[in-house]
N, C-alpha and C positions, 0 to 999 in steps of 0.2 A: 082036829089031831095036831096040834101044837106041841112040838117035842123040843123041849129044853136040853137035852142031850147033846153035846157039842160032836161025838163021836157018831151020833146017828144020821145015817142018810137021808135027807127031806129033799124034798122035790123043791120046794121053795125054801129060798134062804133071804133073812130080812136083817139089813147090817144097820146097827142103829147104836145111839147112846143115851145114855140118862138125861133128863131135863130138857130133851128136845122135842118140842110140840109137833112139829113136823113128822117125827118119828110116830108119834102116838096117833097121827092120822092115819098112815103106814099101815101101823100095828092094825087097826080096826078095819083095814082094805082086805089086809094079805089075809085075815084071820077069815074075813068073810068069803073072798074069792076060794080060800084052796078047800071051807068047809062046802062050798058048793060043788068044787071039783073032785070033792071026798078025796083029796091030797092030802100031805103031810105039810108043815114048814116049820122054821125054827127062827131065831131071834137070834143072834151074836152082836153081843155091846164090842163097838170096836174099841173102848176104852177099857174095856177087863177081861176081853178073851185070854182064856189060861190053855189053851192048846200051842203045844212046845214048836218053834217054828214056823208059824203062822204070822206071816205078816200084813196088818189087815189098814197100815199107812194110807194106802191107796184109795180108801173107804171116807178117810176124816173129813175130809170138806167137801164131800158129798152125800153123807148123811140126812135121809135114809137111802139106801140101797136094798133094791129089791133084784133076786138073781131065780130064775127057774131053768132047772138042768142044767145049772154053772154058766148061764148066758146073762148078760145084765139085761134086765128089762126098766128100769128107771131107776132116776133116783131125785134127790129133793121132794118133789112132789109126785108120788104115785097115783096112777090112771088105773081106774078098776080096768075099764074096758081093753087098756093095753094088756094088762096081767092075764083078765078072762082069753084073751087071744093067745095067750101063750103057752097057759095053761091046757087049752083044747088042740091046740099043735101036734100031741106028744100020738 
């Protein structure tokens, strides 16, 4: 249930950028864990965000960054187990 629409609320958000190999790894983990949890997720490119008024500069040096329900769950190297626990906590 990957959600490409920036205005759609998704439980999991992956902040990434093009050409980032860690982001590709994180994308696979997020997709798998979100599917197991039956929840939606979306990806936001920190260099190409087009949502007015949103400042993504805080994510620049940390990508990939994963948030669940608005709470940061990890950055750089995303851990499946940590993401799974965060998704189960709801």
